[in-house]
MITOR-286254 format. One record per atom (N, C-alpha, C): residue number from 1; residue in one letter; x, y, z. Coordinates in nm, 3 decimals, padded with zeros to 5 digits. Layout:
<pts>
PT  seq  type     east    north       up
PT  NUM     a        X        Y        Z
...
</pts>
This chain:
<pts>
PT  seq  type     east    north       up
PT    1     x  -15.333  -03.951   00.849
PT    1     x  -15.281  -04.078   00.829
PT    1     x  -15.225  -04.092   00.682
PT    2     x  -15.109  -04.163   00.674
PT    2     x  -15.054  -04.179   00.533
PT    2     x  -15.145  -04.287   00.462
PT    3     x  -15.202  -04.227   00.348
PT    3     x  -15.300  -04.305   00.276
PT    3     x  -15.228  -04.419   00.194
PT    4     x  -15.096  -04.429   00.186
PT    4     x  -15.033  -04.546   00.137
PT    4     x  -15.030  -04.670   00.212
PT    5     x  -15.073  -04.645   00.354
PT    5     x  -15.076  -04.753   00.444
PT    5     x  -15.214  -04.825   00.418
PT    6     x  -15.302  -04.775   00.356
PT    6     x  -15.444  -04.830   00.347
PT    6     x  -15.448  -04.888   00.194
PT    7     x  -15.531  -05.015   00.182
PT    7     x  -15.545  -05.063   00.073
PT    7     x  -15.711  -05.058   00.046
PT    8     x  -15.733  -05.095  -00.063
PT    8     x  -15.886  -05.104  -00.111
PT    8     x  -15.936  -05.247  -00.059
PT    9     x  -15.946  -05.271   00.064
PT    9     x  -16.003  -05.400   00.116
PT    9     x  -16.158  -05.377   00.137
PT   10     x  -16.225  -05.476   00.135
PT   10     x  -16.375  -05.476   00.161
PT   10     x  -16.396  -05.495   00.309
PT   11     x  -16.475  -05.390   00.363
PT   11     x  -16.499  -05.394   00.500
PT   11     x  -16.658  -05.429   00.503
PT   12     x  -16.676  -05.537   00.605
PT   12     x  -16.803  -05.571   00.660
PT   12     x  -16.793  -05.590   00.802
PT   13     x  -16.899  -05.579   00.873
PT   13     x  -16.914  -05.576   01.024
PT   13     x  -16.995  -05.714   01.051
PT   14     x  -16.933  -05.787   01.153
PT   14     x  -17.019  -05.897   01.206
PT   14     x  -17.049  -05.845   01.359
PT   15     x  -17.163  -05.862   01.412
PT   15     x  -17.191  -05.827   01.552
PT   15     x  -17.231  -05.934   01.630
PT   16     x  -17.176  -05.973   01.739
PT   16     x  -17.213  -06.062   01.848
PT   16     x  -17.241  -06.010   01.966
PT   17     x  -17.355  -06.029   02.017
PT   17     x  -17.390  -05.968   02.149
PT   17     x  -17.395  -06.089   02.241
PT   18     x  -17.314  -06.076   02.353
PT   18     x  -17.297  -06.188   02.464
PT   18     x  -17.393  -06.150   02.568
PT   19     x  -17.514  -06.226   02.611
PT   19     x  -17.586  -06.191   02.693
PT   19     x  -17.693  -06.306   02.719
PT   20     x  -17.719  -06.324   02.847
PT   20     x  -17.799  -06.420   02.885
PT   20     x  -17.944  -06.361   02.920
PT   21     x  -17.949  -06.238   02.930
PT   21     x  -18.065  -06.165   02.975
PT   21     x  -18.132  -06.079   02.847
PT   22     x  -18.064  -06.058   02.753
PT   22     x  -18.121  -05.994   02.638
PT   22     x  -18.141  -06.069   02.508
PT   23     x  -18.257  -06.037   02.446
PT   23     x  -18.287  -06.081   02.316
PT   23     x  -18.256  -05.991   02.204
PT   24     x  -18.265  -06.033   02.100
PT   24     x  -18.244  -05.943   01.972
PT   24     x  -18.320  -05.825   01.973
PT   25     x  -18.438  -05.827   02.025
PT   25     x  -18.548  -05.711   02.019
PT   25     x  -18.498  -05.625   02.147
PT   26     x  -18.438  -05.666   02.232
PT   26     x  -18.389  -05.583   02.328
PT   26     x  -18.237  -05.530   02.337
PT   27     x  -18.179  -05.569   02.230
PT   27     x  -18.048  -05.555   02.220
PT   27     x  -18.004  -05.403   02.174
PT   28     x  -17.998  -05.318   02.255
PT   28     x  -17.976  -05.176   02.215
PT   28     x  -17.821  -05.170   02.175
PT   29     x  -17.736  -05.215   02.259
PT   29     x  -17.600  -05.200   02.214
PT   29     x  -17.556  -05.272   02.089
PT   30     x  -17.604  -05.378   02.037
PT   30     x  -17.591  -05.439   01.912
PT   30     x  -17.650  -05.355   01.822
PT   31     x  -17.777  -05.299   01.844
PT   31     x  -17.838  -05.200   01.736
PT   31     x  -17.751  -05.072   01.725
PT   32     x  -17.681  -05.039   01.817
PT   32     x  -17.594  -04.903   01.815
PT   32     x  -17.477  -04.952   01.722
PT   33     x  -17.409  -05.072   01.743
PT   33     x  -17.311  -05.101   01.662
PT   33     x  -17.350  -05.105   01.503
PT   34     x  -17.469  -05.174   01.500
PT   34     x  -17.502  -05.194   01.353
PT   34     x  -17.538  -05.054   01.296
PT   35     x  -17.586  -04.953   01.367
PT   35     x  -17.640  -04.835   01.312
PT   35     x  -17.514  -04.750   01.285
PT   36     x  -17.408  -04.752   01.375
PT   36     x  -17.284  -04.675   01.360
PT   36     x  -17.206  -04.740   01.231
PT   37     x  -17.204  -04.862   01.207
PT   37     x  -17.140  -04.932   01.106
PT   37     x  -17.201  -04.887   00.976
PT   38     x  -17.321  -04.907   00.968
PT   38     x  -17.390  -04.874   00.844
PT   38     x  -17.390  -04.723   00.804
PT   39     x  -17.383  -04.639   00.917
PT   39     x  -17.368  -04.496   00.896
PT   39     x  -17.223  -04.472   00.821
PT   40     x  -17.128  -04.560   00.864
PT   40     x  -17.009  -04.536   00.815
PT   40     x  -16.986  -04.617   00.662
PT   41     x  -17.094  -04.650   00.614
PT   41     x  -17.095  -04.721   00.465
PT   41     x  -17.034  -04.855   00.501
PT   42     x  -17.035  -04.915   00.612
PT   42     x  -16.981  -05.049   00.634
PT   42     x  -17.089  -05.139   00.662
PT   43     x  -17.119  -05.250   00.565
PT   43     x  -17.241  -05.325   00.585
PT   43     x  -17.222  -05.406   00.699
PT   44     x  -17.324  -05.449   00.755
PT   44     x  -17.339  -05.556   00.866
PT   44     x  -17.390  -05.673   00.806
PT   45     x  -17.307  -05.787   00.791
PT   45     x  -17.321  -05.905   00.729
PT   45     x  -17.356  -06.027   00.823
PT   46     x  -17.350  -06.005   00.940
PT   46     x  -17.370  -06.111   01.051
PT   46     x  -17.415  -06.047   01.188
PT   47     x  -17.520  -06.101   01.246
PT   47     x  -17.575  -06.065   01.370
PT   47     x  -17.618  -06.171   01.447
PT   48     x  -17.571  -06.181   01.589
PT   48     x  -17.622  -06.289   01.676
PT   48     x  -17.629  -06.234   01.810
PT   49     x  -17.723  -06.286   01.882
PT   49     x  -17.719  -06.287   02.029
PT   49     x  -17.698  -06.424   02.096
PT   50     x  -17.583  -06.444   02.175
PT   50     x  -17.549  -06.559   02.233
PT   50     x  -17.530  -06.551   02.396
PT   51     x  -17.559  -06.673   02.461
PT   51     x  -17.551  -06.672   02.596
PT   51     x  -17.402  -06.661   02.642
PT   52     x  -17.378  -06.623   02.750
PT   52     x  -17.237  -06.632   02.820
PT   52     x  -17.183  -06.766   02.822
PT   53     x  -17.146  -06.822   02.729
PT   53     x  -17.104  -06.958   02.726
PT   53     x  -16.981  -06.980   02.622
PT   54     x  -16.872  -07.011   02.660
PT   54     x  -16.753  -07.038   02.579
PT   54     x  -16.808  -07.105   02.437
PT   55     x  -16.866  -07.221   02.434
PT   55     x  -16.877  -07.285   02.313
PT   55     x  -16.975  -07.199   02.222
PT   56     x  -17.071  -07.129   02.289
PT   56     x  -17.179  -07.068   02.201
PT   56     x  -17.095  -06.945   02.144
PT   57     x  -17.018  -06.871   02.209
PT   57     x  -16.938  -06.753   02.173
PT   57     x  -16.851  -06.797   02.053
PT   58     x  -16.776  -06.896   02.087
PT   58     x  -16.687  -06.937   01.970
PT   58     x  -16.747  -06.997   01.845
PT   59     x  -16.874  -07.061   01.868
PT   59     x  -16.946  -07.094   01.745
PT   59     x  -16.994  -06.990   01.661
PT   60     x  -17.037  -06.871   01.729
PT   60     x  -17.093  -06.747   01.674
PT   60     x  -16.957  -06.688   01.599
PT   61     x  -16.849  -06.671   01.674
PT   61     x  -16.729  -06.614   01.625
PT   61     x  -16.699  -06.675   01.483
PT   62     x  -16.704  -06.829   01.487
PT   62     x  -16.648  -06.878   01.350
PT   62     x  -16.735  -06.859   01.251
PT   63     x  -16.878  -06.856   01.268
PT   63     x  -16.958  -06.810   01.163
PT   63     x  -16.936  -06.665   01.127
PT   64     x  -16.917  -06.571   01.204
PT   64     x  -16.885  -06.437   01.187
PT   64     x  -16.756  -06.421   01.102
PT   65     x  -16.662  -06.499   01.129
PT   65     x  -16.534  -06.472   01.068
PT   65     x  -16.533  -06.517   00.916
PT   66     x  -16.642  -06.593   00.896
PT   66     x  -16.665  -06.624   00.725
PT   66     x  -16.748  -06.534   00.677
PT   67     x  -16.803  -06.426   00.737
PT   67     x  -16.903  -06.344   00.686
PT   67     x  -16.852  -06.187   00.691
PT   68     x  -16.742  -06.159   00.759
PT   68     x  -16.713  -06.042   00.776
PT   68     x  -16.559  -06.018   00.782
PT   69     x  -16.497  -05.883   00.763
PT   69     x  -16.370  -05.856   00.789
PT   69     x  -16.345  -05.808   00.918
PT   70     x  -16.451  -05.781   00.993
PT   70     x  -16.432  -05.721   01.126
PT   70     x  -16.536  -05.773   01.234
PT   71     x  -16.524  -05.820   01.329
PT   71     x  -16.614  -05.889   01.420
PT   71     x  -16.605  -05.799   01.560
PT   72     x  -16.734  -05.771   01.599
PT   72     x  -16.738  -05.685   01.725
PT   72     x  -16.835  -05.761   01.807
PT   73     x  -16.770  -05.798   01.917
PT   73     x  -16.832  -05.880   02.025
PT   73     x  -16.862  -05.782   02.140
PT   74     x  -16.979  -05.755   02.174
PT   74     x  -17.017  -05.687   02.305
PT   74     x  -17.071  -05.763   02.391
PT   75     x  -17.027  -05.745   02.532
PT   75     x  -17.072  -05.803   02.642
PT   75     x  -16.994  -05.929   02.684
PT   76     x  -17.010  -05.956   02.822
PT   76     x  -16.919  -06.073   02.865
PT   76     x  -16.786  -06.051   02.886
PT   77     x  -16.737  -05.907   02.906
PT   77     x  -16.607  -05.885   02.915
PT   77     x  -16.563  -05.848   03.053
PT   78     x  -16.649  -05.850   03.153
PT   78     x  -16.634  -05.803   03.280
PT   78     x  -16.577  -05.912   03.378
PT   79     x  -16.583  -05.908   03.505
PT   79     x  -16.518  -05.994   03.592
PT   79     x  -16.644  -06.099   03.679
PT   80     x  -16.756  -06.086   03.645
PT   80     x  -16.839  -06.178   03.730
PT   80     x  -16.823  -06.317   03.693
PT   81     x  -16.882  -06.399   03.760
PT   81     x  -16.874  -06.543   03.734
PT   81     x  -16.912  -06.597   03.603
PT   82     x  -16.996  -06.527   03.534
PT   82     x  -17.037  -06.584   03.400
PT   82     x  -16.984  -06.497   03.286
PT   83     x  -16.911  -06.407   03.305
PT   83     x  -16.839  -06.324   03.192
PT   83     x  -16.727  -06.396   03.131
PT   84     x  -16.734  -06.462   03.021
PT   84     x  -16.657  -06.543   02.970
PT   84     x  -16.603  -06.520   02.828
PT   85     x  -16.642  -06.398   02.767
PT   85     x  -16.607  -06.349   02.623
PT   85     x  -16.457  -06.352   02.614
PT   86     x  -16.365  -06.304   02.690
PT   86     x  -16.231  -06.295   02.688
PT   86     x  -16.170  -06.444   02.685
PT   87     x  -16.228  -06.519   02.760
PT   87     x  -16.181  -06.665   02.781
PT   87     x  -16.199  -06.734   02.661
PT   88     x  -16.321  -06.700   02.592
PT   88     x  -16.348  -06.765   02.464
PT   88     x  -16.283  -06.715   02.349
PT   89     x  -16.243  -06.598   02.350
PT   89     x  -16.191  -06.528   02.233
PT   89     x  -16.031  -06.520   02.214
PT   90     x  -15.977  -06.469   02.342
PT   90     x  -15.851  -06.422   02.326
PT   90     x  -15.750  -06.569   02.301
PT   91     x  -15.782  -06.676   02.341
PT   91     x  -15.687  -06.785   02.301
PT   91     x  -15.677  -06.806   02.153
PT   92     x  -15.783  -06.746   02.076
PT   92     x  -15.791  -06.759   01.939
PT   92     x  -15.723  -06.655   01.859
PT   93     x  -15.670  -06.559   01.927
PT   93     x  -15.591  -06.426   01.862
PT   93     x  -15.479  -06.490   01.819
PT   94     x  -15.442  -06.470   01.679
PT   94     x  -15.307  -06.492   01.623
PT   94     x  -15.212  -06.383   01.674
PT   95     x  -15.267  -06.254   01.652
PT   95     x  -15.191  -06.130   01.700
PT   95     x  -15.292  -06.065   01.797
PT   96     x  -15.240  -06.001   01.891
PT   96     x  -15.313  -05.912   01.987
PT   96     x  -15.295  -05.763   01.947
PT   97     x  -15.391  -05.679   01.972
PT   97     x  -15.404  -05.540   01.956
PT   97     x  -15.406  -05.488   02.096
PT   98     x  -15.298  -05.488   02.178
PT   98     x  -15.294  -05.450   02.316
PT   98     x  -15.341  -05.300   02.352
PT   99     x  -15.299  -05.230   02.234
PT   99     x  -15.330  -05.083   02.253
PT   99     x  -15.477  -05.053   02.242
PT  100     x  -15.545  -05.129   02.183
PT  100     x  -15.698  -05.108   02.193
PT  100     x  -15.749  -05.098   02.323
PT  101     x  -15.728  -05.206   02.402
PT  101     x  -15.784  -05.236   02.548
PT  101     x  -15.723  -05.115   02.632
PT  102     x  -15.586  -05.074   02.606
PT  102     x  -15.540  -04.970   02.692
PT  102     x  -15.593  -04.832   02.656
PT  103     x  -15.624  -04.801   02.544
PT  103     x  -15.666  -04.676   02.502
PT  103     x  -15.822  -04.669   02.539
PT  104     x  -15.896  -04.787   02.511
PT  104     x  -16.036  -04.792   02.559
PT  104     x  -16.049  -04.775   02.701
PT  105     x  -15.968  -04.819   02.772
PT  105     x  -15.958  -04.801   02.937
PT  105     x  -15.942  -04.660   02.962
PT  106     x  -15.827  -04.595   02.887
PT  106     x  -15.783  -04.474   02.905
PT  106     x  -15.921  -04.364   02.877
PT  107     x  -15.972  -04.389   02.775
PT  107     x  -16.096  -04.301   02.739
PT  107     x  -16.212  -04.329   02.825
PT  108     x  -16.219  -04.450   02.852
PT  108     x  -16.337  -04.484   02.960
PT  108     x  -16.312  -04.416   03.107
PT  109     x  -16.199  -04.401   03.152
PT  109     x  -16.152  -04.351   03.259
PT  109     x  -16.244  -04.204   03.299
PT  110     x  -16.234  -04.124   03.195
PT  110     x  -16.308  -03.997   03.188
PT  110     x  -16.453  -04.019   03.213
PT  111     x  -16.497  -04.121   03.172
PT  111     x  -16.671  -04.148   03.187
PT  111     x  -16.713  -04.228   03.327
PT  112     x  -16.624  -04.329   03.342
PT  112     x  -16.665  -04.414   03.467
PT  112     x  -16.570  -04.417   03.579
PT  113     x  -16.460  -04.337   03.566
PT  113     x  -16.381  -04.323   03.687
PT  113     x  -16.296  -04.470   03.690
PT  114     x  -16.249  -04.485   03.809
PT  114     x  -16.161  -04.610   03.842
PT  114     x  -16.246  -04.739   03.820
PT  115     x  -16.369  -04.736   03.792
PT  115     x  -16.445  -04.861   03.767
PT  115     x  -16.397  -04.921   03.642
PT  116     x  -16.328  -04.834   03.560
PT  116     x  -16.270  -04.893   03.436
PT  116     x  -16.182  -05.012   03.483
PT  117     x  -16.127  -05.033   03.591
PT  117     x  -16.043  -05.151   03.621
PT  117     x  -16.106  -05.276   03.595
PT  118     x  -16.239  -05.298   03.590
PT  118     x  -16.326  -05.400   03.566
PT  118     x  -16.331  -05.447   03.414
PT  119     x  -16.297  -05.352   03.325
PT  119     x  -16.308  -05.357   03.196
PT  119     x  -16.181  -05.466   03.132
PT  120     x  -16.222  -05.555   03.075
PT  120     x  -16.124  -05.645   03.011
PT  120     x  -16.135  -05.627   02.848
PT  121     x  -16.167  -05.512   02.786
PT  121     x  -16.173  -05.485   02.651
PT  121     x  -16.055  -05.546   02.599
PT  122     x  -16.066  -05.607   02.467
PT  122     x  -15.944  -05.663   02.406
PT  122     x  -15.979  -05.667   02.262
PT  123     x  -15.867  -05.678   02.187
PT  123     x  -15.876  -05.703   02.020
PT  123     x  -15.771  -05.776   01.980
PT  124     x  -15.777  -05.832   01.863
PT  124     x  -15.666  -05.911   01.806
PT  124     x  -15.708  -05.930   01.662
PT  125     x  -15.634  -06.021   01.612
PT  125     x  -15.656  -06.077   01.463
PT  125     x  -15.667  -06.223   01.469
PT  126     x  -15.780  -06.254   01.397
PT  126     x  -15.793  -06.397   01.383
PT  126     x  -15.822  -06.421   01.238
PT  127     x  -15.728  -06.507   01.167
PT  127     x  -15.760  -06.530   01.019
PT  127     x  -15.781  -06.411   00.942
PT  128     x  -15.685  -06.331   00.951
PT  128     x  -15.696  -06.197   00.875
PT  128     x  -15.789  -06.109   00.885
PT  129     x  -15.875  -06.117   01.006
PT  129     x  -15.979  -06.044   01.051
PT  129     x  -15.962  -05.974   01.174
PT  130     x  -16.021  -05.858   01.189
PT  130     x  -16.003  -05.786   01.317
PT  130     x  -16.118  -05.808   01.405
PT  131     x  -16.098  -05.857   01.523
PT  131     x  -16.190  -05.899   01.638
PT  131     x  -16.175  -05.802   01.765
PT  132     x  -16.283  -05.742   01.795
PT  132     x  -16.289  -05.657   01.903
PT  132     x  -16.372  -05.720   02.014
PT  133     x  -16.349  -05.712   02.128
PT  133     x  -16.425  -05.760   02.245
PT  133     x  -16.469  -05.636   02.338
PT  134     x  -16.581  -05.588   02.348
PT  134     x  -16.609  -05.464   02.413
PT  134     x  -16.714  -05.494   02.529
PT  135     x  -16.716  -05.390   02.627
PT  135     x  -16.836  -05.411   02.707
PT  135     x  -16.952  -05.392   02.657
PT  136     x  -17.057  -05.439   02.711
PT  136     x  -17.202  -05.448   02.650
PT  136     x  -17.271  -05.328   02.687
PT  137     x  -17.228  -05.240   02.769
PT  137     x  -17.314  -05.112   02.794
PT  137     x  -17.302  -05.003   02.669
PT  138     x  -17.415  -04.955   02.641
PT  138     x  -17.439  -04.870   02.523
PT  138     x  -17.338  -04.773   02.525
PT  139     x  -17.303  -04.694   02.628
PT  139     x  -17.198  -04.609   02.628
PT  139     x  -17.059  -04.654   02.599
PT  140     x  -17.021  -04.771   02.641
PT  140     x  -16.897  -04.825   02.609
PT  140     x  -16.889  -04.862   02.464
PT  141     x  -17.013  -04.927   02.411
PT  141     x  -17.025  -04.947   02.273
PT  141     x  -16.997  -04.824   02.178
PT  142     x  -17.064  -04.720   02.214
PT  142     x  -17.047  -04.598   02.130
PT  142     x  -16.911  -04.534   02.155
PT  143     x  -16.853  -04.533   02.266
PT  143     x  -16.714  -04.496   02.266
PT  143     x  -16.619  -04.577   02.192
PT  144     x  -16.627  -04.699   02.195
PT  144     x  -16.538  -04.767   02.124
PT  144     x  -16.552  -04.760   01.960
PT  145     x  -16.668  -04.778   01.930
PT  145     x  -16.697  -04.749   01.784
PT  145     x  -16.651  -04.632   01.740
PT  146     x  -16.693  -04.506   01.806
PT  146     x  -16.680  -04.379   01.739
PT  146     x  -16.530  -04.321   01.756
PT  147     x  -16.465  -04.369   01.875
PT  147     x  -16.329  -04.316   01.901
PT  147     x  -16.214  -04.419   01.851
PT  148     x  -16.258  -04.549   01.832
PT  148     x  -16.134  -04.631   01.827
PT  148     x  -16.163  -04.729   01.691
PT  149     x  -16.279  -04.803   01.689
PT  149     x  -16.287  -04.903   01.596
PT  149     x  -16.315  -04.841   01.447
PT  150     x  -16.422  -04.761   01.429
PT  150     x  -16.438  -04.708   01.292
PT  150     x  -16.322  -04.613   01.241
PT  151     x  -16.272  -04.533   01.326
PT  151     x  -16.158  -04.454   01.273
PT  151     x  -16.036  -04.562   01.224
PT  152     x  -16.015  -04.663   01.266
PT  152     x  -15.904  -04.741   01.230
PT  152     x  -15.918  -04.881   01.185
PT  153     x  -16.058  -04.924   01.150
PT  153     x  -16.091  -05.036   01.092
PT  153     x  -16.023  -05.061   00.967
PT  154     x  -16.020  -04.973   00.865
PT  154     x  -15.960  -04.997   00.739
PT  154     x  -15.815  -05.021   00.753
PT  155     x  -15.754  -04.943   00.843
PT  155     x  -15.606  -04.950   00.870
PT  155     x  -15.566  -05.081   00.930
PT  156     x  -15.650  -05.135   01.028
PT  156     x  -15.624  -05.249   01.099
PT  156     x  -15.653  -05.387   00.989
PT  157     x  -15.775  -05.381   00.913
PT  157     x  -15.788  -05.476   00.824
PT  157     x  -15.688  -05.487   00.706
PT  158     x  -15.640  -05.369   00.654
PT  158     x  -15.547  -05.359   00.554
PT  158     x  -15.403  -05.448   00.596
PT  159     x  -15.357  -05.405   00.718
PT  159     x  -15.244  -05.457   00.777
PT  159     x  -15.262  -05.610   00.806
PT  160     x  -15.379  -05.639   00.844
PT  160     x  -15.413  -05.794   00.880
PT  160     x  -15.413  -05.876   00.742
PT  161     x  -15.423  -05.810   00.640
PT  161     x  -15.435  -05.880   00.501
PT  161     x  -15.304  -05.879   00.426
PT  162     x  -15.211  -05.810   00.488
PT  162     x  -15.062  -05.809   00.412
PT  162     x  -15.000  -05.941   00.425
</pts>
């Protein structure tokens, strides 16, 4: 990557886990996001577990946007009746990062086969911050973090702040 495309932006991660069945103590996927972010020297400045409710997701997102340059929301991206992360977040995107969802699904195809059709992973920019909505499975979280989010976070945040 051309280093002239990067600037010395401050990176921090906010983690929001969307689940009505998990608590913070049981949130393995949220813990993986925090662990991988901190291992990359990107501090986690916000963490919350919220239920699958549009208002709760949006309230946590607003807090997270004031605390971090990158918000990673895991869970609630499927197609069951209570999955509403995409409905809560995508209307707030000022810019969408369509390639994120496309590449995530392409990489996931190798792991889960055609079940990847059920994934609505998405990303975009809100108030000059990167926001990623990813499935809540630990394997999906690890894939998204290692292959996509961490390698491109500085690049995305740099361009979002220009």
